[in-house]
C-alpha positions as CSV (number, residue, x, y, z in Angstrom):
1,M,-12.0,-3.0,9.8
2,E,-12.4,0.7,9.1
3,P,-14.7,1.3,6.1
4,K,-12.1,3.8,4.7
5,I,-9.4,1.2,4.7
6,Q,-11.3,-1.6,2.9
7,P,-10.9,0.0,-0.6
8,I,-7.2,0.5,0.0
9,I,-6.8,-3.2,1.0
10,E,-8.5,-4.1,-2.3
11,M,-6.1,-1.8,-4.2
12,I,-3.1,-3.5,-2.5
13,N,-4.5,-6.9,-3.2
14,S,-4.7,-6.1,-7.0
15,V,-1.0,-5.2,-7.0
16,L,-0.1,-8.3,-4.9
17,E,-1.8,-10.6,-7.4
18,D,0.2,-9.2,-10.3
19,S,3.1,-11.4,-10.9
20,S,4.9,-8.8,-13.1
21,V,5.5,-6.7,-10.0
22,P,8.9,-7.5,-8.4
23,K,8.8,-9.7,-5.3
24,N,10.5,-7.2,-3.1
25,I,7.7,-4.6,-3.8
26,R,5.0,-7.2,-3.3
27,A,6.6,-8.1,0.1
28,V,6.5,-4.5,1.2
29,L,2.9,-4.2,0.1
30,A,2.0,-7.3,2.0
31,N,3.7,-5.9,5.1
32,A,1.8,-2.6,4.7
33,K,-1.5,-4.6,4.2
34,N,-0.8,-6.5,7.5
35,R,-0.2,-3.1,9.3
36,L,-3.5,-1.8,7.9
37,L,-5.3,-4.9,9.2
38,A,-3.7,-4.6,12.6
39,N,-5.8,-3.7,15.6
40,E,-4.2,-0.3,16.2
41,D,-5.3,3.4,15.9
42,V,-6.2,4.2,12.4
43,T,-3.7,7.1,12.2
44,L,-0.9,5.0,13.4
45,K,-1.4,2.1,11.0
46,V,-2.0,4.4,8.0
47,S,1.3,6.3,8.9
48,A,3.1,3.0,9.2
49,A,1.8,1.8,5.8
50,I,2.8,5.1,4.1
51,Y,6.3,4.8,5.7
52,L,6.7,1.3,4.3
53,I,5.4,1.9,0.8
54,E,7.0,5.3,0.1
55,P,10.5,4.1,-0.5
56,V,9.5,1.4,-3.1
57,S,7.2,3.8,-5.0
58,E,10.4,5.0,-6.9
59,D,11.8,1.5,-7.5
60,V,13.3,1.5,-11.1
61,N,12.3,-2.2,-11.6
62,M,8.6,-1.5,-11.1
63,P,6.4,-1.5,-14.2
64,A,4.9,2.0,-14.9
65,Y,1.3,0.9,-14.5
66,A,2.2,-0.6,-11.1
67,R,3.8,2.6,-10.0
68,T,0.6,4.4,-10.9
69,Q,-1.3,2.0,-8.8
70,I,1.0,2.5,-5.9
71,W,0.7,6.3,-6.2
72,G,-3.1,5.7,-6.0
73,I,-2.6,3.7,-2.8
74,M,-0.4,6.4,-1.3
75,S,-2.9,9.1,-2.2
76,A,-5.8,7.1,-0.6
77,L,-3.7,6.6,2.5
78,E,-2.8,10.3,2.7
79,S,-6.4,11.2,2.5
80,I,-7.3,9.1,5.5
81,K,-4.3,10.4,7.5
82,Q,-5.5,14.0,7.3
């Protein structure tokens, strides 16, 4: 696994373990995590993860602190993509 991706996986895991985050958001994050763990080009898998996570980042059912965590994940992904 790419060393840049490991901290992002850990960030995603912390949100996945939080039962107060709605199931649909955890499902999207789990899917994004699987994409990041896939054996693909880094740029491709980071772009796919951003594409998956971006729509749920504005979900009204998400707790405010979880939204902040997701924005942190998005920011970390964007920094790798560039």
